[in-house]
C-alpha positions as CSV (number, residue, x, y, z in Angstrom):
1,M,95.0,137.8,56.0
2,E,95.2,136.9,52.3
3,R,96.7,139.5,50.0
4,P,94.7,140.7,47.0
5,S,95.6,138.9,43.6
6,S,96.9,140.5,40.7
7,T,93.5,140.6,39.2
8,T,92.3,143.1,41.9
9,A,95.3,145.5,40.9
10,C,94.4,149.1,40.2
11,A,96.1,151.4,37.4
12,A,97.3,154.5,39.0
13,T,99.4,157.5,38.4
14,W,101.9,159.1,40.6
15,R,100.1,162.5,39.9
16,V,96.7,161.0,41.4
17,L,98.5,159.8,44.4
18,V,100.4,163.2,44.8
19,A,97.1,165.1,44.5
20,A,95.9,163.0,47.5
21,E,98.8,163.8,49.6
22,Q,98.7,167.4,48.6
23,Q,95.1,167.5,49.9
24,R,96.0,166.0,53.2
25,H,98.5,168.9,53.8
26,R,96.3,171.6,52.2
27,D,99.2,172.2,49.4
28,V,97.6,173.8,46.5
29,S,100.7,174.8,44.7
30,P,101.7,173.3,41.3
31,F,104.8,171.2,40.6
32,A,108.0,173.5,40.7
33,A,110.2,170.5,39.6
34,V,110.0,166.8,38.9
35,A,113.1,164.3,38.9
36,P,114.0,162.3,37.0
37,D,111.9,164.1,34.3
38,E,108.4,165.8,34.1
39,G,106.7,162.8,32.4
40,V,107.0,160.3,35.4
41,P,103.9,161.6,37.5
42,D,101.7,160.9,34.4
43,L,103.0,157.3,33.7
44,T,100.4,154.7,34.4
45,F,101.4,151.9,36.6
46,V,99.9,148.8,38.4
47,D,99.4,149.5,42.0
48,D,98.9,146.3,43.9
49,W,100.4,144.2,46.8
50,A,103.4,143.0,44.6
51,G,104.6,146.7,44.4
52,S,104.8,149.4,42.0
53,D,106.2,149.0,38.4
54,S,106.6,152.7,38.0
55,P,110.1,154.4,38.5
56,A,110.7,156.4,41.6
57,F,110.4,160.2,41.4
58,L,110.6,163.4,43.5
59,A,108.3,166.2,43.1
60,W,108.8,169.8,44.5
61,T,106.0,172.2,45.0
62,L,106.3,175.6,46.5
63,E,105.4,174.0,50.0
64,R,106.5,170.3,50.0
65,V,108.8,167.6,48.5
66,Y,106.7,164.5,47.4
67,F,108.1,160.8,47.0
68,P,106.8,157.3,46.7
69,V,106.7,154.9,49.7
70,D,106.5,151.1,49.6
71,Y,105.2,149.7,52.8
72,D,104.8,145.9,53.0
73,G,103.9,146.0,49.2
74,A,101.3,148.9,49.5
75,V,102.3,151.8,47.5
76,C,101.5,155.3,48.4
77,V,103.0,158.9,48.4
78,R,104.3,160.9,51.4
79,S,105.8,164.3,51.6
80,V,107.9,166.5,53.8
81,P,108.1,170.3,54.1
82,R,110.2,171.8,51.5
83,H,112.0,174.3,54.0
84,P,113.0,173.6,57.4
85,L,110.6,174.0,60.2
86,A,111.1,175.2,63.6
87,N,109.0,172.1,64.9
88,P,109.6,169.2,62.7
89,E,106.6,166.9,61.9
90,G,108.0,163.7,63.0
91,L,108.6,160.4,61.3
92,V,107.3,159.7,57.9
93,S,105.3,156.5,58.0
94,G,104.3,154.3,55.1
95,G,101.1,153.4,56.8
96,A,97.6,154.7,55.8
97,P,97.0,158.4,56.7
98,S,94.4,157.2,59.3
99,S,96.8,154.9,61.0
100,G,97.5,157.5,63.6
101,G,101.1,157.9,65.0
102,A,103.6,160.5,63.6
103,D,102.2,160.4,60.0
104,R,100.4,163.6,59.8
């Protein structure tokens, strides 16, 4: 399978990708904190198969901790619960949410 060329790259922000992950987990809470700084989620970067040119980040809400994942050059955001769970969710996968497995 041929990878998309750089001309098919999309501009993205971490905030948009975090919002999609928040929706997956029904997390409606706002950011409580962001590292390395509050401006990182709004930086525009090129999201293509060559990887992301945006800096890494961590974002905390009342419910979850969000972070970037690069899986075979595809960039997405995943999350884990902010507080320990009696029944852990399992492995965090870099695959697409519809790929099944332990990525819930």
